[in-house]
PyMOL Python script that loads the backbone (N, CA, C, O; Angstrom):
from pymol import cmd

cmd.read_pdbstr("""\
ATOM      1  N   MET A   1       5.618 136.322 -36.678  1.00  0.00           N
ATOM      2  CA  MET A   1       6.008 137.445 -37.505  1.00  0.00           C
ATOM      3  C   MET A   1       6.890 138.419 -36.728  1.00  0.00           C
ATOM      4  O   MET A   1       7.813 139.009 -37.290  1.00  0.00           O
ATOM      5  N   GLY A   2       6.606 138.589 -35.434  1.00  0.00           N
ATOM      6  CA  GLY A   2       7.383 139.499 -34.614  1.00  0.00           C
ATOM      7  C   GLY A   2       8.831 139.059 -34.480  1.00  0.00           C
ATOM      8  O   GLY A   2       9.741 139.888 -34.491  1.00  0.00           O
ATOM      9  N   LEU A   3       9.045 137.750 -34.355  1.00  0.00           N
ATOM     10  CA  LEU A   3      10.406 137.225 -34.221  1.00  0.00           C
ATOM     11  C   LEU A   3      11.210 137.481 -35.497  1.00  0.00           C
ATOM     12  O   LEU A   3      12.386 137.838 -35.435  1.00  0.00           O
ATOM     13  N   ILE A   4      10.584 137.300 -36.625  1.00  0.00           N
ATOM     14  CA  ILE A   4      11.272 137.516 -37.901  1.00  0.00           C
ATOM     15  C   ILE A   4      11.677 138.984 -38.044  1.00  0.00           C
ATOM     16  O   ILE A   4      12.798 139.279 -38.459  1.00  0.00           O
ATOM     17  N   LEU A   5      10.774 139.904 -37.703  1.00  0.00           N
ATOM     18  CA  LEU A   5      11.106 141.327 -37.781  1.00  0.00           C
ATOM     19  C   LEU A   5      12.192 141.690 -36.780  1.00  0.00           C
ATOM     20  O   LEU A   5      13.053 142.517 -37.079  1.00  0.00           O
ATOM     21  N   TYR A   6      12.166 141.086 -35.597  1.00  0.00           N
ATOM     22  CA  TYR A   6      13.199 141.311 -34.580  1.00  0.00           C
ATOM     23  C   TYR A   6      14.559 140.870 -35.111  1.00  0.00           C
ATOM     24  O   TYR A   6      15.552 141.574 -34.927  1.00  0.00           O
ATOM     25  N   LEU A   7      14.614 139.711 -35.767  1.00  0.00           N
ATOM     26  CA  LEU A   7      15.862 139.220 -36.352  1.00  0.00           C
ATOM     27  C   LEU A   7      16.336 140.114 -37.497  1.00  0.00           C
ATOM     28  O   LEU A   7      17.536 140.336 -37.656  1.00  0.00           O
ATOM     29  N   ILE A   8      15.403 140.622 -38.287  1.00  0.00           N
ATOM     30  CA  ILE A   8      15.768 141.520 -39.380  1.00  0.00           C
ATOM     31  C   ILE A   8      16.362 142.816 -38.838  1.00  0.00           C
ATOM     32  O   ILE A   8      17.386 143.288 -39.331  1.00  0.00           O
ATOM     33  N   VAL A   9      15.720 143.388 -37.823  1.00  0.00           N
ATOM     34  CA  VAL A   9      16.246 144.626 -37.220  1.00  0.00           C
ATOM     35  C   VAL A   9      17.612 144.359 -36.591  1.00  0.00           C
ATOM     36  O   VAL A   9      18.527 145.170 -36.736  1.00  0.00           O
ATOM     37  N   GLY A  10      17.760 143.231 -35.892  1.00  0.00           N
ATOM     38  CA  GLY A  10      19.056 142.872 -35.321  1.00  0.00           C
ATOM     39  C   GLY A  10      20.116 142.704 -36.390  1.00  0.00           C
ATOM     40  O   GLY A  10      21.256 143.129 -36.201  1.00  0.00           O
ATOM     41  N   GLY A  11      19.761 142.093 -37.510  1.00  0.00           N
ATOM     42  CA  GLY A  11      20.692 141.925 -38.623  1.00  0.00           C
ATOM     43  C   GLY A  11      21.114 143.252 -39.225  1.00  0.00           C
ATOM     44  O   GLY A  11      22.281 143.435 -39.569  1.00  0.00           O
ATOM     45  N   LEU A  12      20.180 144.173 -39.355  1.00  0.00           N
ATOM     46  CA  LEU A  12      20.513 145.497 -39.893  1.00  0.00           C
ATOM     47  C   LEU A  12      21.432 146.261 -38.947  1.00  0.00           C
ATOM     48  O   LEU A  12      22.356 146.940 -39.394  1.00  0.00           O
ATOM     49  N   ILE A  13      21.188 146.156 -37.655  1.00  0.00           N
ATOM     50  CA  ILE A  13      22.053 146.817 -36.670  1.00  0.00           C
ATOM     51  C   ILE A  13      23.464 146.228 -36.755  1.00  0.00           C
ATOM     52  O   ILE A  13      24.444 146.973 -36.768  1.00  0.00           O
ATOM     53  N   GLY A  14      23.575 144.901 -36.814  1.00  0.00           N
ATOM     54  CA  GLY A  14      24.880 144.255 -36.945  1.00  0.00           C
ATOM     55  C   GLY A  14      25.571 144.629 -38.240  1.00  0.00           C
ATOM     56  O   GLY A  14      26.789 144.811 -38.267  1.00  0.00           O
ATOM     57  N   TRP A  15      24.806 144.745 -39.312  1.00  0.00           N
ATOM     58  CA  TRP A  15      25.363 145.123 -40.610  1.00  0.00           C
ATOM     59  C   TRP A  15      25.932 146.535 -40.558  1.00  0.00           C
ATOM     60  O   TRP A  15      27.017 146.788 -41.081  1.00  0.00           O
ATOM     61  N   ILE A  16      25.196 147.463 -39.924  1.00  0.00           N
ATOM     62  CA  ILE A  16      25.680 148.838 -39.784  1.00  0.00           C
ATOM     63  C   ILE A  16      26.973 148.862 -38.976  1.00  0.00           C
ATOM     64  O   ILE A  16      27.921 149.557 -39.344  1.00  0.00           O
ATOM     65  N   ALA A  17      27.020 148.109 -37.881  1.00  0.00           N
ATOM     66  CA  ALA A  17      28.239 148.044 -37.067  1.00  0.00           C
ATOM     67  C   ALA A  17      29.388 147.460 -37.879  1.00  0.00           C
ATOM     68  O   ALA A  17      30.523 147.927 -37.780  1.00  0.00           O
ATOM     69  N   GLY A  18      29.098 146.443 -38.680  1.00  0.00           N
ATOM     70  CA  GLY A  18      30.120 145.842 -39.528  1.00  0.00           C
ATOM     71  C   GLY A  18      30.660 146.811 -40.560  1.00  0.00           C
ATOM     72  O   GLY A  18      31.859 146.814 -40.839  1.00  0.00           O
ATOM     73  N   LEU A  19      29.788 147.636 -41.133  1.00  0.00           N
ATOM     74  CA  LEU A  19      30.240 148.646 -42.094  1.00  0.00           C
ATOM     75  C   LEU A  19      31.172 149.646 -41.431  1.00  0.00           C
ATOM     76  O   LEU A  19      32.150 150.084 -42.037  1.00  0.00           O
ATOM     77  N   MET A  20      30.877 150.003 -40.204  1.00  0.00           N
ATOM     78  CA  MET A  20      31.687 151.000 -39.501  1.00  0.00           C
ATOM     79  C   MET A  20      33.033 150.439 -39.053  1.00  0.00           C
ATOM     80  O   MET A  20      34.012 151.180 -38.963  1.00  0.00           O
ATOM     81  N   LEU A  21      33.092 149.139 -38.771  1.00  0.00           N
ATOM     82  CA  LEU A  21      34.323 148.542 -38.253  1.00  0.00           C
ATOM     83  C   LEU A  21      35.021 147.604 -39.231  1.00  0.00           C
ATOM     84  O   LEU A  21      36.031 146.997 -38.876  1.00  0.00           O
ATOM     85  N   GLY A  22      34.518 147.472 -40.434  1.00  0.00           N
ATOM     86  CA  GLY A  22      35.200 146.656 -41.423  1.00  0.00           C
ATOM     87  C   GLY A  22      34.744 145.218 -41.481  1.00  0.00           C
ATOM     88  O   GLY A  22      35.480 144.368 -41.982  1.00  0.00           O
ATOM     89  N   GLY A  23      33.570 144.915 -40.995  1.00  0.00           N
ATOM     90  CA  GLY A  23      33.015 143.573 -41.131  1.00  0.00           C
ATOM     91  C   GLY A  23      32.768 142.875 -39.806  1.00  0.00           C
ATOM     92  O   GLY A  23      33.455 143.111 -38.812  1.00  0.00           O
ATOM     93  N   VAL A  24      31.775 142.015 -39.827  1.00  0.00           N
ATOM     94  CA  VAL A  24      31.417 141.199 -38.672  1.00  0.00           C
ATOM     95  C   VAL A  24      31.733 139.757 -39.024  1.00  0.00           C
ATOM     96  O   VAL A  24      31.295 139.272 -40.067  1.00  0.00           O
ATOM     97  N   PRO A  25      32.489 139.052 -38.171  1.00  0.00           N
ATOM     98  CA  PRO A  25      32.745 137.640 -38.449  1.00  0.00           C
ATOM     99  C   PRO A  25      31.438 136.839 -38.438  1.00  0.00           C
ATOM    100  O   PRO A  25      30.592 137.039 -37.566  1.00  0.00           O
ATOM    101  N   GLY A  26      31.279 135.949 -39.389  1.00  0.00           N
ATOM    102  CA  GLY A  26      30.121 135.069 -39.387  1.00  0.00           C
ATOM    103  C   GLY A  26      29.037 135.420 -40.384  1.00  0.00           C
ATOM    104  O   GLY A  26      27.989 134.775 -40.394  1.00  0.00           O
ATOM    105  N   GLY A  27      29.251 136.412 -41.214  1.00  0.00           N
ATOM    106  CA  GLY A  27      28.288 136.744 -42.262  1.00  0.00           C
ATOM    107  C   GLY A  27      26.946 137.203 -41.723  1.00  0.00           C
ATOM    108  O   GLY A  27      26.888 137.984 -40.773  1.00  0.00           O
ATOM    109  N   ILE A  28      25.872 136.722 -42.325  1.00  0.00           N
ATOM    110  CA  ILE A  28      24.520 137.148 -41.961  1.00  0.00           C
ATOM    111  C   ILE A  28      24.197 136.760 -40.523  1.00  0.00           C
ATOM    112  O   ILE A  28      23.652 137.568 -39.771  1.00  0.00           O
ATOM    113  N   ILE A  29      24.525 135.540 -40.138  1.00  0.00           N
ATOM    114  CA  ILE A  29      24.265 135.097 -38.765  1.00  0.00           C
ATOM    115  C   ILE A  29      25.063 135.952 -37.788  1.00  0.00           C
ATOM    116  O   ILE A  29      24.553 136.321 -36.730  1.00  0.00           O
ATOM    117  N   GLY A  30      26.298 136.269 -38.129  1.00  0.00           N
ATOM    118  CA  GLY A  30      27.119 137.134 -37.287  1.00  0.00           C
ATOM    119  C   GLY A  30      26.516 138.522 -37.140  1.00  0.00           C
ATOM    120  O   GLY A  30      26.566 139.109 -36.059  1.00  0.00           O
ATOM    121  N   ASN A  31      25.944 139.052 -38.223  1.00  0.00           N
ATOM    122  CA  ASN A  31      25.276 140.354 -38.159  1.00  0.00           C
ATOM    123  C   ASN A  31      24.085 140.313 -37.211  1.00  0.00           C
ATOM    124  O   ASN A  31      23.895 141.222 -36.404  1.00  0.00           O
ATOM    125  N   ILE A  32      23.288 139.261 -37.311  1.00  0.00           N
ATOM    126  CA  ILE A  32      22.111 139.139 -36.456  1.00  0.00           C
ATOM    127  C   ILE A  32      22.531 139.031 -34.992  1.00  0.00           C
ATOM    128  O   ILE A  32      21.977 139.713 -34.129  1.00  0.00           O
ATOM    129  N   VAL A  33      23.504 138.177 -34.720  1.00  0.00           N
ATOM    130  CA  VAL A  33      23.982 137.999 -33.341  1.00  0.00           C
ATOM    131  C   VAL A  33      24.587 139.301 -32.817  1.00  0.00           C
ATOM    132  O   VAL A  33      24.309 139.700 -31.686  1.00  0.00           O
ATOM    133  N   ALA A  34      25.403 139.959 -33.622  1.00  0.00           N
ATOM    134  CA  ALA A  34      26.018 141.225 -33.202  1.00  0.00           C
ATOM    135  C   ALA A  34      24.953 142.284 -32.934  1.00  0.00           C
ATOM    136  O   ALA A  34      25.073 143.057 -31.983  1.00  0.00           O
ATOM    137  N   GLY A  35      23.924 142.324 -33.754  1.00  0.00           N
ATOM    138  CA  GLY A  35      22.852 143.305 -33.565  1.00  0.00           C
ATOM    139  C   GLY A  35      22.051 143.053 -32.307  1.00  0.00           C
ATOM    140  O   GLY A  35      21.743 143.990 -31.570  1.00  0.00           O
ATOM    141  N   ILE A  36      21.708 141.801 -32.049  1.00  0.00           N
ATOM    142  CA  ILE A  36      20.892 141.483 -30.871  1.00  0.00           C
ATOM    143  C   ILE A  36      21.707 141.632 -29.593  1.00  0.00           C
ATOM    144  O   ILE A  36      21.235 142.235 -28.629  1.00  0.00           O
ATOM    145  N   ILE A  37      22.919 141.093 -29.571  1.00  0.00           N
ATOM    146  CA  ILE A  37      23.770 141.248 -28.384  1.00  0.00           C
ATOM    147  C   ILE A  37      24.156 142.718 -28.214  1.00  0.00           C
ATOM    148  O   ILE A  37      24.218 143.221 -27.093  1.00  0.00           O
ATOM    149  N   GLY A  38      24.413 143.399 -29.320  1.00  0.00           N
ATOM    150  CA  GLY A  38      24.723 144.822 -29.264  1.00  0.00           C
ATOM    151  C   GLY A  38      23.573 145.637 -28.697  1.00  0.00           C
ATOM    152  O   GLY A  38      23.798 146.586 -27.946  1.00  0.00           O
ATOM    153  N   ALA A  39      22.348 145.278 -29.047  1.00  0.00           N
ATOM    154  CA  ALA A  39      21.184 145.973 -28.499  1.00  0.00           C
ATOM    155  C   ALA A  39      21.118 145.788 -26.990  1.00  0.00           C
ATOM    156  O   ALA A  39      20.820 146.731 -26.258  1.00  0.00           O
ATOM    157  N   TRP A  40      21.392 144.594 -26.533  1.00  0.00           N
ATOM    158  CA  TRP A  40      21.379 144.324 -25.085  1.00  0.00           C
ATOM    159  C   TRP A  40      22.488 145.109 -24.381  1.00  0.00           C
ATOM    160  O   TRP A  40      22.246 145.740 -23.352  1.00  0.00           O
ATOM    161  N   ILE A  41      23.698 145.068 -24.934  1.00  0.00           N
ATOM    162  CA  ILE A  41      24.829 145.798 -24.342  1.00  0.00           C
ATOM    163  C   ILE A  41      24.555 147.308 -24.357  1.00  0.00           C
ATOM    164  O   ILE A  41      24.733 147.989 -23.347  1.00  0.00           O
ATOM    165  N   GLY A  42      24.129 147.810 -25.493  1.00  0.00           N
ATOM    166  CA  GLY A  42      23.884 149.242 -25.634  1.00  0.00           C
ATOM    167  C   GLY A  42      22.802 149.756 -24.704  1.00  0.00           C
ATOM    168  O   GLY A  42      22.952 150.814 -24.093  1.00  0.00           O
ATOM    169  N   GLU A  43      21.713 149.009 -24.596  1.00  0.00           N
ATOM    170  CA  GLU A  43      20.640 149.450 -23.707  1.00  0.00           C
ATOM    171  C   GLU A  43      21.062 149.359 -22.250  1.00  0.00           C
ATOM    172  O   GLU A  43      20.641 150.180 -21.436  1.00  0.00           O
ATOM    173  N   SER A  44      21.880 148.382 -21.909  1.00  0.00           N
ATOM    174  CA  SER A  44      22.386 148.262 -20.539  1.00  0.00           C
ATOM    175  C   SER A  44      23.317 149.426 -20.195  1.00  0.00           C
ATOM    176  O   SER A  44      23.264 149.952 -19.084  1.00  0.00           O
ATOM    177  N   LEU A  45      24.161 149.826 -21.135  1.00  0.00           N
ATOM    178  CA  LEU A  45      25.131 150.888 -20.875  1.00  0.00           C
ATOM    179  C   LEU A  45      24.565 152.293 -21.045  1.00  0.00           C
ATOM    180  O   LEU A  45      24.867 153.182 -20.248  1.00  0.00           O
ATOM    181  N   PHE A  46      23.750 152.501 -22.073  1.00  0.00           N
ATOM    182  CA  PHE A  46      23.338 153.847 -22.436  1.00  0.00           C
ATOM    183  C   PHE A  46      21.854 154.130 -22.258  1.00  0.00           C
ATOM    184  O   PHE A  46      21.427 155.271 -22.438  1.00  0.00           O
ATOM    185  N   GLY A  47      21.056 153.127 -21.911  1.00  0.00           N
ATOM    186  CA  GLY A  47      19.615 153.315 -21.853  1.00  0.00           C
ATOM    187  C   GLY A  47      19.030 153.264 -23.255  1.00  0.00           C
ATOM    188  O   GLY A  47      19.708 152.868 -24.203  1.00  0.00           O
ATOM    189  N   ALA A  48      17.791 153.659 -23.382  1.00  0.00           N
ATOM    190  CA  ALA A  48      17.102 153.606 -24.681  1.00  0.00           C
ATOM    191  C   ALA A  48      17.304 154.924 -25.417  1.00  0.00           C
ATOM    192  O   ALA A  48      16.567 155.885 -25.198  1.00  0.00           O
ATOM    193  N   LEU A  49      18.307 154.965 -26.291  1.00  0.00           N
ATOM    194  CA  LEU A  49      18.583 156.158 -27.093  1.00  0.00           C
ATOM    195  C   LEU A  49      18.033 155.975 -28.499  1.00  0.00           C
ATOM    196  O   LEU A  49      18.150 154.903 -29.092  1.00  0.00           O
ATOM    197  N   GLY A  50      17.444 157.016 -29.011  1.00  0.00           N
ATOM    198  CA  GLY A  50      16.965 156.985 -30.384  1.00  0.00           C
ATOM    199  C   GLY A  50      15.612 156.310 -30.514  1.00  0.00           C
ATOM    200  O   GLY A  50      15.009 155.888 -29.528  1.00  0.00           O
ATOM    201  N   PRO A  51      15.150 156.216 -31.750  1.00  0.00           N
ATOM    202  CA  PRO A  51      13.856 155.572 -31.991  1.00  0.00           C
ATOM    203  C   PRO A  51      13.916 154.080 -31.648  1.00  0.00           C
ATOM    204  O   PRO A  51      14.970 153.451 -31.733  1.00  0.00           O
ATOM    205  N   VAL A  52      12.769 153.533 -31.260  1.00  0.00           N
ATOM    206  CA  VAL A  52      12.687 152.119 -30.895  1.00  0.00           C
ATOM    207  C   VAL A  52      11.903 151.387 -31.979  1.00  0.00           C
ATOM    208  O   VAL A  52      10.758 151.730 -32.273  1.00  0.00           O
ATOM    209  N   ILE A  53      12.536 150.373 -32.570  1.00  0.00           N
ATOM    210  CA  ILE A  53      11.891 149.548 -33.593  1.00  0.00           C
ATOM    211  C   ILE A  53      11.907 148.111 -33.095  1.00  0.00           C
ATOM    212  O   ILE A  53      12.973 147.566 -32.807  1.00  0.00           O
ATOM    213  N   MET A  54      10.748 147.501 -32.993  1.00  0.00           N
ATOM    214  CA  MET A  54      10.596 146.118 -32.520  1.00  0.00           C
ATOM    215  C   MET A  54      11.259 145.922 -31.145  1.00  0.00           C
ATOM    216  O   MET A  54      11.822 144.863 -30.867  1.00  0.00           O
ATOM    217  N   GLY A  55      11.185 146.934 -30.309  1.00  0.00           N
ATOM    218  CA  GLY A  55      11.745 146.838 -28.973  1.00  0.00           C
ATOM    219  C   GLY A  55      13.238 147.089 -28.897  1.00  0.00           C
ATOM    220  O   GLY A  55      13.834 146.952 -27.828  1.00  0.00           O
ATOM    221  N   ILE A  56      13.855 147.455 -30.020  1.00  0.00           N
ATOM    222  CA  ILE A  56      15.300 147.692 -30.053  1.00  0.00           C
ATOM    223  C   ILE A  56      15.545 149.195 -30.218  1.00  0.00           C
ATOM    224  O   ILE A  56      15.196 149.766 -31.251  1.00  0.00           O
ATOM    225  N   PRO A  57      16.147 149.844 -29.202  1.00  0.00           N
ATOM    226  CA  PRO A  57      16.503 151.264 -29.367  1.00  0.00           C
ATOM    227  C   PRO A  57      17.697 151.384 -30.326  1.00  0.00           C
ATOM    228  O   PRO A  57      18.780 150.876 -30.033  1.00  0.00           O
ATOM    229  N   ILE A  58      17.505 152.034 -31.434  1.00  0.00           N
ATOM    230  CA  ILE A  58      18.440 151.996 -32.554  1.00  0.00           C
ATOM    231  C   ILE A  58      19.822 152.551 -32.215  1.00  0.00           C
ATOM    232  O   ILE A  58      20.825 151.885 -32.474  1.00  0.00           O
ATOM    233  N   ILE A  59      19.901 153.745 -31.646  1.00  0.00           N
ATOM    234  CA  ILE A  59      21.205 154.355 -31.369  1.00  0.00           C
ATOM    235  C   ILE A  59      21.968 153.522 -30.337  1.00  0.00           C
ATOM    236  O   ILE A  59      23.155 153.245 -30.511  1.00  0.00           O
ATOM    237  N   SER A  60      21.285 153.129 -29.271  1.00  0.00           N
ATOM    238  CA  SER A  60      21.927 152.293 -28.248  1.00  0.00           C
ATOM    239  C   SER A  60      22.404 150.973 -28.841  1.00  0.00           C
ATOM    240  O   SER A  60      23.492 150.495 -28.517  1.00  0.00           O
ATOM    241  N   ALA A  61      21.587 150.389 -29.708  1.00  0.00           N
ATOM    242  CA  ALA A  61      21.937 149.103 -30.306  1.00  0.00           C
ATOM    243  C   ALA A  61      23.170 149.218 -31.199  1.00  0.00           C
ATOM    244  O   ALA A  61      24.032 148.339 -31.186  1.00  0.00           O
ATOM    245  N   ILE A  62      23.254 150.292 -31.969  1.00  0.00           N
ATOM    246  CA  ILE A  62      24.424 150.476 -32.841  1.00  0.00           C
ATOM    247  C   ILE A  62      25.680 150.656 -31.997  1.00  0.00           C
ATOM    248  O   ILE A  62      26.716 150.057 -32.286  1.00  0.00           O
ATOM    249  N   LEU A  63      25.593 151.483 -30.952  1.00  0.00           N
ATOM    250  CA  LEU A  63      26.750 151.676 -30.074  1.00  0.00           C
ATOM    251  C   LEU A  63      27.162 150.365 -29.400  1.00  0.00           C
ATOM    252  O   LEU A  63      28.349 150.050 -29.325  1.00  0.00           O
ATOM    253  N   GLY A  64      26.185 149.609 -28.916  1.00  0.00           N
ATOM    254  CA  GLY A  64      26.483 148.321 -28.289  1.00  0.00           C
ATOM    255  C   GLY A  64      27.067 147.319 -29.273  1.00  0.00           C
ATOM    256  O   GLY A  64      27.980 146.567 -28.934  1.00  0.00           O
ATOM    257  N   ALA A  65      26.532 147.310 -30.507  1.00  0.00           N
ATOM    258  CA  ALA A  65      27.061 146.400 -31.526  1.00  0.00           C
ATOM    259  C   ALA A  65      28.494 146.771 -31.896  1.00  0.00           C
ATOM    260  O   ALA A  65      29.319 145.889 -32.133  1.00  0.00           O
ATOM    261  N   LEU A  66      28.797 148.067 -31.946  1.00  0.00           N
ATOM    262  CA  LEU A  66      30.171 148.493 -32.208  1.00  0.00           C
ATOM    263  C   LEU A  66      31.104 147.991 -31.112  1.00  0.00           C
ATOM    264  O   LEU A  66      32.197 147.502 -31.398  1.00  0.00           O
ATOM    265  N   ILE A  67      30.680 148.108 -29.874  1.00  0.00           N
ATOM    266  CA  ILE A  67      31.484 147.610 -28.751  1.00  0.00           C
ATOM    267  C   ILE A  67      31.672 146.104 -28.869  1.00  0.00           C
ATOM    268  O   ILE A  67      32.788 145.603 -28.728  1.00  0.00           O
ATOM    269  N   PHE A  68      30.582 145.377 -29.128  1.00  0.00           N
ATOM    270  CA  PHE A  68      30.640 143.923 -29.221  1.00  0.00           C
ATOM    271  C   PHE A  68      31.539 143.465 -30.362  1.00  0.00           C
ATOM    272  O   PHE A  68      32.362 142.567 -30.180  1.00  0.00           O
ATOM    273  N   VAL A  69      31.392 144.067 -31.529  1.00  0.00           N
ATOM    274  CA  VAL A  69      32.191 143.665 -32.690  1.00  0.00           C
ATOM    275  C   VAL A  69      33.669 144.000 -32.468  1.00  0.00           C
ATOM    276  O   VAL A  69      34.542 143.221 -32.850  1.00  0.00           O
ATOM    277  N   ALA A  70      33.952 145.142 -31.860  1.00  0.00           N
ATOM    278  CA  ALA A  70      35.346 145.508 -31.581  1.00  0.00           C
ATOM    279  C   ALA A  70      35.990 144.501 -30.629  1.00  0.00           C
ATOM    280  O   ALA A  70      37.110 144.049 -30.865  1.00  0.00           O
ATOM    281  N   ILE A  71      35.286 144.153 -29.562  1.00  0.00           N
ATOM    282  CA  ILE A  71      35.822 143.170 -28.610  1.00  0.00           C
ATOM    283  C   ILE A  71      35.983 141.811 -29.272  1.00  0.00           C
ATOM    284  O   ILE A  71      36.994 141.138 -29.075  1.00  0.00           O
ATOM    285  N   LEU A  72      34.991 141.406 -30.056  1.00  0.00           N
ATOM    286  CA  LEU A  72      35.057 140.124 -30.755  1.00  0.00           C
ATOM    287  C   LEU A  72      36.233 140.082 -31.726  1.00  0.00           C
ATOM    288  O   LEU A  72      36.915 139.062 -31.822  1.00  0.00           O
ATOM    289  N   SER A  73      36.477 141.166 -32.440  1.00  0.00           N
ATOM    290  CA  SER A  73      37.605 141.220 -33.378  1.00  0.00           C
ATOM    291  C   SER A  73      38.937 141.095 -32.646  1.00  0.00           C
ATOM    292  O   SER A  73      39.842 140.400 -33.109  1.00  0.00           O
ATOM    293  N   ILE A  74      39.057 141.768 -31.505  1.00  0.00           N
ATOM    294  CA  ILE A  74      40.291 141.690 -30.713  1.00  0.00           C
ATOM    295  C   ILE A  74      40.516 140.263 -30.217  1.00  0.00           C
ATOM    296  O   ILE A  74      41.628 139.742 -30.296  1.00  0.00           O
ATOM    297  N   VAL A  75      39.466 139.639 -29.709  1.00  0.00           N
ATOM    298  CA  VAL A  75      39.591 138.264 -29.199  1.00  0.00           C
ATOM    299  C   VAL A  75      39.966 137.309 -30.318  1.00  0.00           C
ATOM    300  O   VAL A  75      40.829 136.451 -30.134  1.00  0.00           O
ATOM    301  N   LEU A  76      39.324 137.444 -31.488  1.00  0.00           N
ATOM    302  CA  LEU A  76      39.637 136.543 -32.609  1.00  0.00           C
ATOM    303  C   LEU A  76      41.075 136.736 -33.100  1.00  0.00           C
ATOM    304  O   LEU A  76      41.727 135.764 -33.481  1.00  0.00           O
ATOM    305  N   LYS A  77      41.578 137.973 -33.097  1.00  0.00           N
ATOM    306  CA  LYS A  77      42.973 138.211 -33.496  1.00  0.00           C
ATOM    307  C   LYS A  77      43.928 137.583 -32.493  1.00  0.00           C
ATOM    308  O   LYS A  77      44.971 137.057 -32.882  1.00  0.00           O
ATOM    309  N   MET A  78      43.591 137.629 -31.223  1.00  0.00           N
ATOM    310  CA  MET A  78      44.444 137.028 -30.194  1.00  0.00           C
ATOM    311  C   MET A  78      44.452 135.509 -30.307  1.00  0.00           C
ATOM    312  O   MET A  78      45.480 134.878 -30.058  1.00  0.00           O
ATOM    313  N   ILE A  79      43.321 134.913 -30.680  1.00  0.00           N
ATOM    314  CA  ILE A  79      43.238 133.463 -30.825  1.00  0.00           C
ATOM    315  C   ILE A  79      44.046 132.994 -32.029  1.00  0.00           C
ATOM    316  O   ILE A  79      44.653 131.924 -31.980  1.00  0.00           O
ATOM    317  N   LYS A  80      44.066 133.770 -33.103  1.00  0.00           N
ATOM    318  CA  LYS A  80      44.798 133.392 -34.318  1.00  0.00           C
ATOM    319  C   LYS A  80      46.312 133.355 -34.105  1.00  0.00           C
ATOM    320  O   LYS A  80      47.022 132.674 -34.845  1.00  0.00           O
ATOM    321  N   ARG A  81      46.801 134.063 -33.124  1.00  0.00           N
ATOM    322  CA  ARG A  81      48.241 134.089 -32.876  1.00  0.00           C
ATOM    323  C   ARG A  81      48.663 132.795 -32.352  1.00  0.00           C
ATOM    324  O   ARG A  81      49.846 132.598 -32.072  1.00  0.00           O
TER     325      ARG A  81
END
""", "prot")
cmd.dss("prot")
cmd.show_as("cartoon", "prot")
cmd.util.cbc("prot")
cmd.orient("prot")
């Protein structure tokens, strides 16, 4: 049950980042991956900011997901050329 809630929280974080940046490549799976990787990046860079849900600090995770999605979008645009 904990893993499912962790994936749901990661998906919501990725979804929020996608709303702010115009979408996450990969749909639902992309949202989950962006949220989980974003949480790792955000906590590494900013520490644990904001409330923590299922071990994910929300503010740090959103900031990290924004960074991850922005970099991913730039890389995908460069590959399409």
